[in-house]
RODO-977889 format. One record per atom (N, C-alpha, C): x, y negated, z negated; residue in three letters. Coordinates in steps of 0.2 Angstrom, whole numbers, plus 5000, padded with zeros to 4 digits. Example, Ala and Ser with C-alpha at 12.3 -4.5 7.8 and 13.67 -1.06 7.14 Angstrom:
BEGIN
506650284961ALA/506250224961ALA/506650164961ALA/506450114965SER/506850054964SER/506450004961SER/
! end
This chain:
BEGIN
500450065000MET/500050005000MET/500449945000MET/500249885003LYS/500649825004LYS/500849804997LYS/500449804992LYS/500549774986LYS/501149804982LYS/501249874983TYR/501749904980TYR/502449894984TYR/502349884991LEU/502949874995LEU/503249804992LEU/502749754991CYS/502949684989CYS/503249694982CYS/503049734978PHE/503349744971PHE/504049774972PHE/504149824976LEU/504749854977LEU/505349794979LEU/505149754984LEU/505549694985LEU/505649654980LEU/505149634976LEU/505249594970LEU/505749624965LEU/505649694964PHE/506049724959PHE/506749734961PHE/506849744967LEU/507549744970LEU/507949674969LEU/507549624970THR/507749554970THR/507949534963THR/507449554958TYR/507549524951TYR/507849574947TYR/508149634949ILE/508449674945ILE/509149644942ILE/509349604946THR/510049574944THR/510049504942THR/509449464944ALA/509449394942ALA/508749374940ALA/508749334935ALA/508149304932ALA/507849254937ALA/507149254937GLY/506849204941GLY/506849134938GLY/506549094941GLN/506549024939GLN/506149014933GLN/506448984928SER/506048974921SER/505448934922SER/504848954921PRO/504248914922PRO/504048864917PRO/503648814918LYS/503448764913LYS/502948794909LYS/502448844912HIS/501948874908HIS/502048944907HIS/502148974901GLU/502249044900GLU/502149064893GLU/501849114892VAL/501749134885VAL/502349184883VAL/502649164878ARG/503249194875ARG/503049214868ARG/502949274866ALA/502649284860ALA/502949344856ALA/502849354850VAL/503049404846VAL/502449434841VAL/502449494840TRP/501949524835TRP/502349524828TRP/502149484824LEU/502449474817LEU/502049524812LEU/502249584811THR/501949634807THR/502049624800THR/501449634796THR/501449624789THR/501349694785THR/501049744788ILE/500849804785ILE/501549834782ILE/501549844776GLY/502149874773GLY/502749824772GLY/502649764775GLY/503149714775GLY/503649734780GLY/503549764785ILE/504049794790ILE/504349734794ILE/504049684795ASP/504349624798ASP/504349574793ASP/503849564789TRP/503849514784TRP/503249524780TRP/503249514773PRO/503849494769PRO/504249554766PRO/504849534765HIS/505349594762HIS/505449584754HIS/505049544751SER/505049524744SER/504349514741SER/504249524735TYR/503649504732TYR/503649434728TYR/504249404729ASN/504249334726ASN/504049284731ASN/503549244729ALA/503249194733ALA/503749144737ALA/504249114733GLU/504749074735GLU/505149104741GLU/505349164739ALA/505749204744ALA/505349224750ALA/504749234749GLN/504349244755GLN/504249184760GLN/504149124757GLU/504149064761GLU/504849054764GLU/505349064761ASN/506049044764ASN/506149094770ASN/505949164768GLU/506049214774GLU/505649194780GLU/505049174779LEU/504549164785LEU/504849104788LEU/505049044785THR/505248984789THR/505949004792THR/506349044790ASN/506949064793ASN/506849104799ASN/506349154799ILE/506149194805ILE/505849144810ILE/505449104808LEU/505149054813LEU/505649014816LEU/506148994812ASP/506748954815ASP/507048994821ASP/507249054819GLN/507549094824GLN/507149104830GLN/506449114829LEU/506049124835LEU/505949064839LEU/505949004836LYS/505948944840LYS/506548934844LYS/507148944841ARG/507748944845ARG/507748984851ARG/507449044851ALA/507349094856ALA/506849074861ALA/506549014860GLY/506048994865GLY/505349024864GLY/505249054858ILE/504549084857ILE/504049024856ILE/503449034859ASN/502948984858ASN/502249004855ASN/502249074854THR/501649104851THR/501749154846THR/501549154840ILE/501549194834ILE/500949234833ILE/500949304834LEU/500349344832LEU/500449374825LEU/500249344820ILE/500349364813ILE/499749414811ILE/499949474808GLN/499549524806GLN/499149494800GLN/498549484801THR/498149444796THR/497649494792THR/497249524796ARG/496849584793ARG/497249644794ARG/497449684789VAL/497949734789VAL/497549804790VAL/497349824785ARG/496949884785ARG/496349884780ARG/495849844782GLY/495249834777GLY/495549784772GLY/496049754773THR/496349704768THR/496649644771THR/496849594768THR/497049524771THR/497649494768THR/497949454771ILE/498449414769ILE/498249344767ILE/497649334766TYR/497349264764TYR/496849274759TYR/496649224755PRO/496049234750PRO/495349244754PRO/495149304755SER/494549314758SER/493949324753SER/493349304755ASP/492749324751ASP/492449394753ASP/492749424758ILE/492449484761ILE/492949544759ILE/493549534760GLU/494049594759GLU/494549574754GLU/494849634751PRO/495349614746PRO/496049604749PRO/496549574744TRP/497149564746TRP/497549624748TRP/497949624753ASP/498449674755ASP/499049674750ASP/499249734749GLY/499849744744GLY/500449714747GLY/500549694753CYS/501149674756CYS/501449614752CYS/500949574750ILE/501149504747ILE/501349504740ILE/500949544736THR/501149544729THR/501449604726THR/501349664730GLY/501549724728GLY/501049764725GLY/500449734724THR/499849774721THR/499249754725THR/498949804729PRO/498349794733PRO/497849764728PRO/497549714731GLY/496949674727GLY/497149624723GLY/497849614722LYS/498049564717LYS/498149494721LYS/497949444718LYS/497949374722LYS/498649354722LYS/498749324728ALA/499449284728ALA/499449214725ALA/500049194724SER/500049124721SER/500049064726SER/499949084733TYR/499949044738TYR/499549074744TYR/499449034749ASP/499049064755ASP/499549084761ASP/499749144762PRO/500249154767PRO/500049134774PRO/499349144776LEU/499149134782LEU/499149054783LEU/498949014778GLN/499048944779GLN/499748924780GLN/500248954776LEU/500948934777LEU/501148954784LEU/500949004787CYS/501149024794CYS/500948974799CYS/500248954798ILE/499948904803ILE/500348844802ILE/500448814796ASP/500748754795ASP/501448754798ASP/501848804797GLU/502548814799GLU/502648824807GLU/502148854809CYS/502148864817CYS/501948794820CYS/501448764817HIS/501348694821HIS/501848644820HIS/502248644814LYS/502848604814LYS/503348614819LYS/503348674822ARG/503848694827ARG/503548694834ARG/502948664834GLY/502648664841GLY/502448734844GLY/502348784839MET/502148854841MET/501348864840MET/501048904844GLU/500348924842GLU/500448984837GLU/499948984833CYS/499849034828CYS/499149074829CYS/499149134830HIS/498549174831HIS/498549224826HIS/497949234823ALA/497749284818ALA/497649344821ALA/498049394819TRP/498049464822TRP/497549504817TRP/497049524820VAL/496549564816VAL/496549634818VAL/496749684814VAL/496649754815VAL/495849774814VAL/495549794819THR/494849804819THR/494549874816THR/494649924820ILE/494349994818ILE/494650024813ILE/495350034812PRO/495650074807PRO/495650034800PRO/495450064795VAL/495450034788VAL/495850064783VAL/496350104785GLY/496850134781GLY/496750204778GLY/497150224773LYS/497050284770LYS/496450294766LYS/496150354766TRP/495450364764TRP/495350334757TRP/495850344752ASN/495750324745ASN/496150264744ASN/496450224749LYS/496750164747LYS/496150114747LYS/496350054744LEU/495950004742LEU/495449974747LEU/495749964753GLY/495349934758GLY/494749984761GLY/494950044762CYS/494550094765CYS/494050114759CYS/494250114753LYS/493850134747LYS/493250084746LYS/493450024746GLN/492949974745GLN/492449964751GLN/492649974757LEU/492149974762LEU/491750034762LEU/491950094760ARG/491550154759ARG/491050144754ARG/491250114748GLN/490750094743GLN/490250044745GLN/490349994749LYS/489849954751LYS/489449974757LYS/489750014762TYR/489450034768TYR/489550114769TYR/489250154765PRO/489450224765PRO/489350264772PRO/488950234776LYS/488850274782LYS/489250244788LYS/489650184786LEU/489950154792LEU/490650174793LEU/490950214788ILE/491650234788ILE/491750304790ILE/492050324795LYS/492150394796LYS/492850414795LYS/492950484792ARG/493650504790ARG/493850554796ARG/494550534798ILE/494850584802ILE/495550594799ILE/495650654797GLY/496250674793GLY/496250634786GLY/496850594785GLU/496850554779GLU/496650484780GLU/496450464786ASP/496250394787ASP/495550384788ASP/495350324787GLY/494650304788GLY/494650254794GLY/494050254797TYR/493950214803TYR/493250184803TYR/493150124805MET/492450094806MET/492150134812MET/491550144811ASP/491150184817ASP/491050134822ASP/491350144828PRO/491150094834PRO/490450104836PRO/490150154835GLU/489450174837GLU/488950144833GLU/489150114827GLN/488650084822GLN/488650004824GLN/488049974825SER/487949904826SER/488249864821SER/488249884815GLN/488549844809GLN/489249834809GLN/489649884813THR/490349874814THR/490549804817THR/490149794823GLY/490349734826GLY/490149674822GLY/489549674818ASP/489349624814ASP/489849604808ASP/490149664806TYR/490649654800TYR/491249624802TYR/491549654808ILE/492149624810ILE/492149554813ILE/491549534816ALA/491449464817ALA/491349424811ALA/491149444806SER/491149404800SER/491849394797SER/492249434798ILE/493049424796ILE/493249374801ILE/493149374807CYS/493449324812CYS/493149254811CYS/492449254809LYS/492149194808LYS/492449164801LYS/492649204796GLU/492949174790GLU/493649144792GLU/494049174796ILE/494649154798ILE/494649084802ILE/494149084807VAL/494149024811VAL/493848964808VAL/493348974803THR/493048914800THR/493548894795THR/493948934792ARG/494348904786ARG/495048884789ARG/495248904794TYR/495948894796TYR/496048864803TYR/496548824804ASP/496648794811ASP/497048844815ASP/496848904816VAL/497248954820VAL/497148934828VAL/497548954832ASP/497548944839ASP/497249004842ASP/497149054839GLY/496849114842GLY/496649164837GLY/496249214839ILE/496049274836ILE/496249334840ILE/496749374838HIS/497049424842HIS/496749494839HIS/496349534843LEU/496049594841LEU/496549654842LEU/496649694838ASP/497049754838ASP/496649814837ASP/496749864841TYR/496449934840TYR/495649924841TYR/495449884846ILE/494749874847ILE/494549924852ILE/494549984850ARG/494450044854ARG/494250104850ARG/494050164853TYR/494050224849TYR/494750244847TYR/494750274841PRO/495450304839PRO/495550364844PRO/496250374845GLU/496350424850GLU/496250494847GLU/496150504840THR/495950564837THR/495250574836THR/494850524839TRP/494050524838TRP/493750574843TRP/493350624841LYS/493050664846LYS/492450624849LYS/492550594855ILE/491950554858ILE/491450604860ILE/490850594858LYS/490350644860LYS/489850604865LYS/489850544865VAL/489450504870VAL/489850504877VAL/489450484882THR/489850474888THR/490350424888THR/490850424892ARG/491350364892ARG/490950304894ARG/490450304898SER/490150234899SER/489750214893SER/489450254889LYS/489150234883LYS/489650214878LYS/490150244878GLY/490750224873GLY/490950154875GLY/491050144881ARG/491250074883ARG/490750024881ARG/490150034882GLU/489649994879GLU/489649974872GLU/489850024868TYR/489850014861TYR/490449974859TYR/491049984862ILE/491649944861ILE/491549874863ILE/491249864869THR/491149794872THR/490649754868THR/490149794865ASP/489649754861ASP/489949724855ASP/490449764852ILE/490849734846ILE/491249674849ILE/491549674855VAL/491949614857VAL/491449554858VAL/490849574861ARG/490349514862ARG/490149484856ARG/490049514851LYS/489949484844LYS/490449444841LYS/491049464842ILE/491649424840ILE/491749364844ILE/491649374851TYR/491749314855TYR/491249264853TYR/490649284852ARG/490049234851ARG/490249194845ARG/490449224840VAL/490549194833VAL/491149154833VAL/491649174837VAL/492249124837VAL/492149064841VAL/491849074847LYS/491749024852LYS/491148974849LYS/490748994845SER/490248954842SER/490448904837SER/491048934834GLN/491348884829GLN/491848844832GLN/492348864836LYS/492848824839LYS/493048854846LYS/492748824851PRO/492748854858PRO/493448854860PRO/493948814858TRP/494648804860TRP/495048864857TRP/494848904852VAL/495248954849VAL/495249014854VAL/495849034856LYS/495849094861LYS/495649154858LYS/495349194862LEU/495149264860LEU/495549314864LEU/495949354861SER/496349404865SER/496349464861SER/496649514865CYS/496649584862CYS/497349614865CYS/497449674862SER/498049714864SER/497849784866SER/497649784873PRO/497349854875PRO/497949904876PRO/497749964877ILE/498250014879ILE/498649984886ILE/499250004887GLY/499649964892GLY/499449984899GLY/499150044900LYS/498850064907LYS/498150064906LYS/497850024911TYR/497050014911TYR/496750074913TYR/496950104918ASP/496650174920ASP/497150194926ASP/496950254928ASP/497350284934ASP/497250234940ASP/497850224943LEU/497850194950LEU/497850234955LEU/497750214961ARG/497650254967ARG/498350294968ARG/498950264967ARG/499550304968ARG/499850324962ARG/499650294956TYR/500050314950TYR/499550334945TYR/499650384942LYS/499250414936LYS/499450384930LYS/498950374925ALA/499150354918ALA/499350404914ALA/499350474916GLY/499550524912GLY/499150544906GLY/498450524907GLY/497950544902GLY/497950494896GLY/498350444896TRP/498350394891TRP/498250324894TRP/497650304894ASN/497450234897ASN/496850204892ASN/496750144894ALA/496250104890ALA/495550124892ALA/495350124898ARG/494650124900ARG/494350194899ARG/494750244901THR/494450314901THR/494550344894THR/495150344892ALA/495350384886ALA/495050354880ALA/495050294879VAL/494750264872VAL/494250214873VAL/493950204879CYS/493350164881CYS/493450094880CYS/494050064881GLN/494249994880GLN/494249964887GLN/493749934889ASP/493649904896ASP/493949834896ASP/494549824895ALA/494849764894ALA/494749714901ALA/494849744907GLN/494849704913GLN/494149684914GLN/493649724912ALA/492949694912ALA/492849644907ALA/493149644902TRP/493049584897TRP/493349524900TRP/493849524904LEU/494149464907LEU/493649444912LEU/493349484916LYS/492849464921LYS/492249434918LYS/492049464913GLU/491449434909GLU/491549374905GLU/492249354905GLY/492449294901GLY/492449304894GLY/492449364891LEU/492449384884LEU/493149374881LEU/493649374885MET/494349364883MET/494749314887MET/495049274883ASP/495549214886ASP/496149244888ASP/496449304884ALA/497049324886ALA/497049404884ALA/497549434887LEU/497649504885LEU/498449514884LEU/498549554879PHE/499249574878PHE/499349654878PHE/499349674884PRO/499349754885PRO/499949784882PRO/499949834878MET/500449864875MET/500849914880MET/501249884884MET/501649914890MET/502249944887MET/502249994883TYR/502850014880TYR/503050074884TYR/503150064890PHE/503350124895PHE/503950094900PHE/504150144904GLN/504750124908GLN/504550144916GLN/504950124920GLY/504850144927GLY/504150134930GLY/503950184933ASN/503250184937ASN/502650184932ASN/502850194925ASN/502350184920ASN/502250114918ASN/502650074920PHE/502650004918PHE/502449954924PHE/502849954930TYR/502849904935TYR/502149904939TYR/501949964941PRO/501349964945PRO/500749944941PRO/500749964934PHE/500249944930PHE/500249864928PHE/500849844928ALA/500949764927ALA/500649734932ALA/500749754939ILE/500449724944ILE/499649724944ILE/499449784942ASP/498649794941ASP/498349744936ASP/498749734931TRP/498449684926TRP/498449614929TRP/498949604933LYS/498949534936LYS/498449524941LYS/498349574945GLU/497849574950GLU/497149564948GLU/497049594942GLN/496349594939GLN/496249544933GLN/496749494933SER/496749454927SER/496149404927SER/495849394933ASN/495249344934ASN/495449274932ASN/496149254933GLY/496349194931GLY/496449174924GLY/496449234920ARG/496549224913ARG/497249244911ARG/497449234905ILE/498149244903ILE/498249324902ILE/498849354905VAL/499049414903VAL/499749414902VAL/499949454896VAL/500549454893VAL/500849524892VAL/501249554896PRO/501449624894PRO/501749624887PRO/501549674883GLY/501949684877GLY/502549734878GLY/503149714876LEU/503749754878LEU/503949794872LEU/504049854873GLY/504249904867GLY/504949894865GLY/505149844863ILE/505849834861ILE/506149874855ILE/505649904852TYR/505849944846TYR/506150004849TYR/506050024855PHE/506450084858PHE/507150064859PHE/507350004858LEU/508049994858LEU/508450014852LEU/508050024847ASP/508350054841ASP/508450124842ASP/509150154841PRO/509250224842PRO/508850264838PRO/508550244832ARG/508150284828ARG/507450294831ARG/507250244836GLU/506550244839GLU/506550274846GLU/507150264850GLY/507150284857GLY/507850274860GLY/507850284866LYS/508550284870LYS/508550224875LYS/508150174874TRP/508150124879TRP/508750084879TRP/508950054885THR/509550014885THR/509249944886THR/509749894885LEU/509549824886LEU/509249804893LEU/509649834898ASP/509449814905ASP/508749844907ASP/508549894903MET/507849914905MET/507349854903MET/507449824897VAL/506949774895VAL/507149714900VAL/507749694901VAL/507849644906VAL/507549644912VAL/507549704915ARG/507149714922ARG/506349694921ARG/506149724915GLN/505449714914GLN/505249634913GLN/505649604910MET/505549534909MET/505649494915MET/506149514919ASN/506249474926ASN/505649484930ASN/505349544931VAL/504749564935VAL/504149524932VAL/504049534926SER/503449504922SER/503449424924SER/504049394923ARG/504049324925ARG/503949304932ARG/504149344937GLU/504049334944GLU/503249344945GLU/502949394941LEU/502249404942LEU/501849344939LEU/502149304935GLY/501849254931GLY/501449274925GLY/501749324921LEU/501449364916LEU/501649344909LEU/502249314908GLY/502549304902GLY/502749374898GLY/502949364892HIS/503149424888HIS/503049414881HIS/502949474877CYS/502749474870CYS/503149534867CYS/503549524862TYR/504049574859TYR/503649614854TYR/503749674854PHE/503549714848PHE/504149754845PHE/504349734840ARG/504049684835ARG/504549634834ARG/504349584829SER/504749534828SER/505449544825SER/505549594820LYS/506149614817LYS/506649644822LYS/506449684826PHE/506849714831PHE/507149654836PHE/506749604837PHE/507049544841PHE/507549504837PHE/507349484831THR/507749444827THR/508349474824THR/508349544824ASP/508949584822ASP/509449594828ASP/509249574833ASN/509649574839ASN/509849644841ASN/509449684841ILE/509549754843ILE/509849764850ILE/510449784851LYS/510749794857LYS/510749724861LYS/510749674858GLY/510849604861GLY/510249574864GLY/509649604862ILE/508949574864ILE/508849504862ILE/509049484856TYR/508949414854TYR/509349364858TYR/510049384859ASP/510449344863ASP/510249334870ASP/509949394873PHE/509749384880PHE/509049344880PHE/508649354875GLY/508049314875GLY/508149234875GLY/508649214871CYS/508849144870CYS/509049124877CYS/509449164881ARG/509649134888ARG/509049134892ARG/508649184892PHE/508149194897PHE/507649144896PHE/507549124890ASP/507049064888ASP/507349004886ASP/507948984889ALA/508348934887ALA/507948864887ALA/507448854892THR/507048794892THR/506448814889THR/506148764886PRO/505448774883PRO/504948784888PRO/504348814885ALA/503748824890ALA/503148814886ALA/502648784889LEU/501948774886LEU/501548834888LEU/501048854883VAL/500648904884VAL/500148884890VAL/500048924895PRO/499548904900PRO/498948874898PRO/498648824901PRO/498048794899PRO/497448844901PRO/496948834897MET/496248864897MET/495848824903MET/496048834909THR/495748794914THR/494948814915THR/494848874913TRP/494148904914TRP/493648874908TRP/493948834904ALA/493548804898ALA/493148744901ALA/493248714906GLY/492848664909GLY/492948594906GLY/493548584902GLN/493648524899GLN/494048474903GLN/494048414902HIS/494448364905HIS/495048354901HIS/495548334905ALA/496248314902ALA/496148244898ALA/496548234893PRO/496548174889PRO/496848114893PRO/496748054890SER/496947994894SER/497747994893SER/498047954897GLU/498747944897GLU/498947904891GLU/499447924887PRO/499647884881PRO/499947814883PRO/499647764880PRO/499847694882PRO/500447674878PRO/500747624881THR/501247584878THR/501847624875THR/502147664880LEU/502747704878LEU/503347654878LEU/503747654872THR/504247614871THR/504847644867THR/505447624867LEU/506047644864LEU/506347594860LEU/506347604853ASP/506647554849ASP/507247584845ASP/507847574847GLY/508447614844GLY/508347684847GLY/508347724842ASN/508247794844ASN/507547824843ASN/507047784842THR/506347804841THR/505947784847THR/505747844850LEU/505247844856LEU/504547844853LEU/504147794855SER/503547784852SER/502947774857SER/502347794856TRP/501847784860TRP/501147774856TRP/500647744859GLN/500047744855GLN/499647804857GLN/499147824852ALA/498747884853ALA/498347884859ALA/498247934863ALA/497847944868ALA/497147964866ALA/496647964871THR/495947984869THR/495748044873THR/495248074870ASP/495148144873ASP/494348154873ASP/494048174878SER/493348184878SER/493148254877SER/493648304875SER/493448374874SER/493148374867SER/492848434865ASP/492548444859ASP/493048464853ASP/493748464855ALA/494248494851ALA/494648434847ALA/494748444841PRO/495148394837PRO/495948394839PRO/496248344836ASN/497048344836ASN/497348354843ASN/497448294846LEU/497848294852LEU/498648314850LEU/498948344855PHE/499648354855PHE/500048314860PHE/500648304859TYR/501048264864TYR/501648304866TYR/501848304872ASN/502448334875ASN/502948284878ASN/503548294876ILE/504048244878ILE/504548274884ILE/504648234889TYR/505048254894TYR/505648204895TYR/506248224897ALA/506748184898ALA/507148204905ALA/507448154908SER/507748164915SER/508148104916SER/508748114920GLU/509148064923GLU/508748024928GLU/508348064932ASP/507948034937ASP/507348004935ASP/507047954939PHE/506447914938PHE/506047914944PHE/505347934943PRO/505047954937PRO/505248024935PRO/505148034929VAL/505348104926VAL/504848154929VAL/505048204932ASP/504648254935ASP/504348304929ASP/503748294927ILE/503448334922ILE/503348414924ILE/503448424930ASN/503348494933ASN/503948534932ASN/504448504930LYS/505148544929LYS/505148564922LYS/505248634921ALA/505348654914ALA/505948624911ALA/506448614915GLU/507048594911GLU/507048524909GLU/506548484911ASN/506448414908ASN/506048414902ASN/505748474900LEU/505348474894LEU/505748484888LEU/505748434883MET/506148434877MET/505848444871MET/505148424870ALA/504848434864ALA/504048454866ALA/503748494862THR/503048514864THR/502648514857THR/502048504859ARG/501448504854ARG/501548464848ARG/501848404849LEU/501948354843LEU/501248324841LEU/501148314835THR/500548284832THR/500648214831THR/501248194830LYS/501448124828LYS/501548084835LYS/501548014834THR/501647974840THR/502247944840THR/502847974838SER/503447954838SER/503948004838SER/504547994840LEU/505048054840LEU/505748024840LEU/506248044836MET/506948024837MET/507248054843MET/507548014847VAL/507848044853VAL/508548014854VAL/508948054858PRO/509648024860PRO/509547974865PRO/509947924864VAL/509947874870VAL/510547894874VAL/510447934879ASN/511047964883ASN/510947954890ASN/510647894892GLY/510547884899GLY/510047914903GLY/509547944899LYS/509047974902LYS/508347934901LYS/507947954906ASN/507247924906ASN/506747964902ASN/506247944900TYR/505747984896TYR/505047974899TYR/504648034897ALA/503948034899ALA/503648064894ALA/502948044892VAL/502548074887VAL/501848094890VAL/501648154888THR/500948174890THR/500548194884THR/499948174884ALA/499448204879ALA/499148264881ALA/499048314877MET/498748384878MET/498248394873MET/497648424875ASN/497148444871ASN/497248514869ASN/496748534864ARG/496848604862ARG/496748664867ARG/496448644873TYR/496348684878TYR/497048694883TYR/497548654881GLY/498148654884GLY/498148614891GLY/497648564891GLN/497648524897GLN/497948454896GLN/498448444901GLU/498848384900GLU/498648324904GLU/498748264901SER/498648204904SER/499148184909SER/499048134913THR/499648104917THR/500148074912THR/500748074915PRO/501348054910PRO/501347974910PRO/501547954904ALA/501747884902ALA/502547884904ALA/502747844908GLN/503447844910GLN/503847784907GLN/504447794905LEU/504847744902LEU/505547744906LEU/505747694910LEU/506347694914LEU/506847654909LEU/507347694908LEU/507947674904LEU/508547674908LEU/508647724913ASN/509147734918ASN/508947734925ASN/509247694929ALA/509047694936ALA/509347764939ALA/509847794936GLY/510047854939GLY/510447854945GLY/510747914946ARG/511247914952ARG/510847914958ARG/510247944958GLN/509847954965GLN/509447894966GLN/509147864961TYR/508647814962TYR/508847744959TYR/509347714963ALA/509647654960ALA/509147594961ALA/509047564955ALA/508647504955ALA/507947504959ALA/507547554957PRO/506947564961PRO/506447504960PRO/506147484965THR/505747424965THR/504947454964THR/504547414960ILE/503847434960ILE/503447374962ILE/503147384968SER/502647334970SER/501947344967SER/501647284966LYS/500947284963LYS/500447254968LYS/499847284968THR/499347264973THR/498647264969THR/498247224972ASP/497547224969ASP/497147264974ASP/497447304978GLY/497047334983GLY/497147314991GLY/497547264991ARG/497747234998ARG/498347275000ARG/498447285007PRO/499047315009PRO/499747295007PRO/500147335006ILE/500847315003ILE/501347325009ILE/501847285008ALA/502447285013ALA/502847345012ALA/503147375017LEU/503547425017LEU/504247405019LEU/504747435016PRO/505447415018PRO/505547425025PRO/506047385028GLN/506147395035GLN/506647465036GLN/506447495041LYS/506847565042LYS/507547555044LYS/507747495047GLY/508447485049GLY/508647545054GLY/509347555055LYS/509547595060LYS/509647665057LYS/509647675050THR/509947735047THR/509347775045THR/508747745043LEU/508247785040LEU/507847825045LEU/507847885045ASP/507447935049ASP/506747935046ASP/506247895049ALA/505647895045ALA/505047885051ALA/504647935051GLU/504047925056GLU/503447915052GLU/503447945046TYR/502847945041TYR/503047915034TYR/502547895031ILE/502547875024ILE/502147915020ILE/502447955015VAL/502047995011VAL/501947965004VAL/501247965002VAL/501147934995VAL/500947994990VAL/501347984985GLU/501248044980GLU/501148014973GLU/500848054969THR/500748034962THR/501448044958THR/501548014952LEU/502148024949LEU/502348094948LEU/501848144947GLY/501948214946GLY/502148244952GLY/502148214958GLY/502348244965GLY/501748274969GLY/501148254967GLN/500648274971GLN/500448234977GLN/500448254983GLN/500348214989GLN/499648194989GLN/499548124990VAL/498848094991VAL/498648064997VAL/499248045001ALA/499148015008ALA/499748025012ALA/499548035019LEU/500148035024LEU/499947985029LEU/500347935031ARG/500147885035ARG/500847865040ARG/500647845046PRO/501247825050PRO/501647765047PRO/502347775048TYR/502747725045TYR/502647655049TYR/502447605046GLY/502347535049GLY/502647485045GLY/502447425046ALA/502647365042ALA/502347365036ALA/501647385035VAL/501347385029VAL/500947445028VAL/500747455022LEU/500447525020LEU/499747505017LEU/499247525020ASP/498547515018ASP/498347565013ASP/498147535007VAL/498047575001VAL/497247595000VAL/496947575005LYS/496147585004LYS/496047655003LYS/495547664998GLY/495347734997GLY/495747764991GLY/496347734989LEU/496747764984LEU/496447734977LEU/496447774972PRO/496147744965PRO/496747704962PRO/496547664957ASP/497047634953ASP/497547674950ASP/498147654950GLY/498647704947GLY/499347684949GLY/499847724947LEU/500547714949LEU/500747764954LEU/501047754959TYR/501247794965TYR/501947794967TYR/502247844970GLN/502847844973GLN/502847854980GLN/503347824984LEU/503347824991LEU/503947864994LEU/503747904999ARG/504347945002ARG/504247935009ARG/504847925013SER/504847925020SER/504948005022SER/504648015028LEU/504648085031LEU/504948075038LEU/505448105040GLY/505748105046GLY/505648165051GLY/505948165057LYS/505748215062LYS/505948285060LYS/506548285056LYS/506748355054LYS/506548375047LYS/506048345045GLY/505748355038GLY/506148325033GLY/506648285034ARG/507048255029ARG/506548205025ARG/506548195019ASN/506248145015ASN/506648115010ASN/506448045009HIS/506848005004HIS/506347965000HIS/506447964994ARG/506047914990ARG/506247844991ARG/505847804992ILE/506047734994ILE/505747684990ILE/505347704985GLY/505047654980GLY/504447674977GLY/504147624973PHE/503547644969PHE/503047584970PHE/502347594969PHE/501947534969PHE/501347554964PHE/501047504962SER/500447514957SER/499847474960SER/499247504959ILE/498647474961ILE/498247464955ILE/498047394954LYS/497547374949LYS/497047324952LYS/496447344953ARG/495947304956ARG/495647264951ARG/
! end
């Protein structure tokens, strides 16, 4: 098939060299709290706080922009819940109240670093049969919990299961400024003897998802809803899933959830190699319905105690995922920050430039206004607050810097700070120009406010003409300028007009704003020749 031939070419191309670092890309980790295997490694509150901030510092340095923190563990939580007891990972004693709120700490520290924080909610499994979480649920809802071996599971075929999990998600969303709810194990357990048809089983699981979606979006529609499905959706025409897939094996119809709009993002657990990874990654991309898909990478197999993966195996997966526009999510955090086989060092190089989480373009919200009055006083870059018409609070600001003017905000290498909540930033005065955009909670950016500090090597002393809508004079071509047409672009580089090069430029039909001019010659050569603004 054509798509697989295309994949082969991409694979051979990107097996040795990373693709261009994009401006928008999810770079995430699963931060696991069960048993404190990623965090925390102490029962002392101060030590826990210090450890978490150190972990987040490491992840920030590696370009991570999304933290999935395990919040509902096994019928237990890491925050003060009115519904379920405390998990033992915080105090060492299940049910014992902590002296602080770990979830709030993680949210605050992530936001300080310009990172998103998603509450990871384990849905169907509720732990060992006689442990606190499962035991209390059995006492409250004796018909809701099923036993398989030594473990308890919520029955996906009971309507009350969806209502109950939705109540957990509602509690988190209403109390906390999370950026997302991330559902784990939203499927039949692999050991469950499914007696209904697979079609009916998918209906049961999808009904749970719908209930959670409705309650989350009714409270805060900008909060992303995501899940971590089995890494292979189903058998493909040329590649079989080997009996382990999301849709047929465990009734997890994740691609249908994307099409129905029930999920904003998927993090498929693609802990496989070779033809068990690449064709299925392409399938997730092709069926993404314009939503966010982020392959989960099984970097725990780099640990000799877990598997026999080599670093180059993960490198190839990351290169191909980037070329497909998919991003990457590490499982788990500690294997990454422990730098097993050099994965952290590579991640720092691979994600050397910052990236923004892709915007929720499907939400139908408008971008904020451009930040007004951008100024530099000493080392302090300042701007006034922008305005936003969306239903979400708290605008963020992204800072860009470049020797060129105007600063191209489409280039990832120009992005220097993300998701700031304040309206000032200490910056180096190093001959660069600056631009600032406002961004709402849906990830939609305004046009940039531009500040010219350095004319730059390429654009010496640019002139800005002003007009109230009347034609403006163009520079004479002289003998050296190969110019047949004049191209009018926004500062972001979007072409808005193409006209023959003459003595004047008619701006009729262009809205008020700031534009750049380029000449276009016979051989396709183009040169920036100036700027102009329209204010009627």
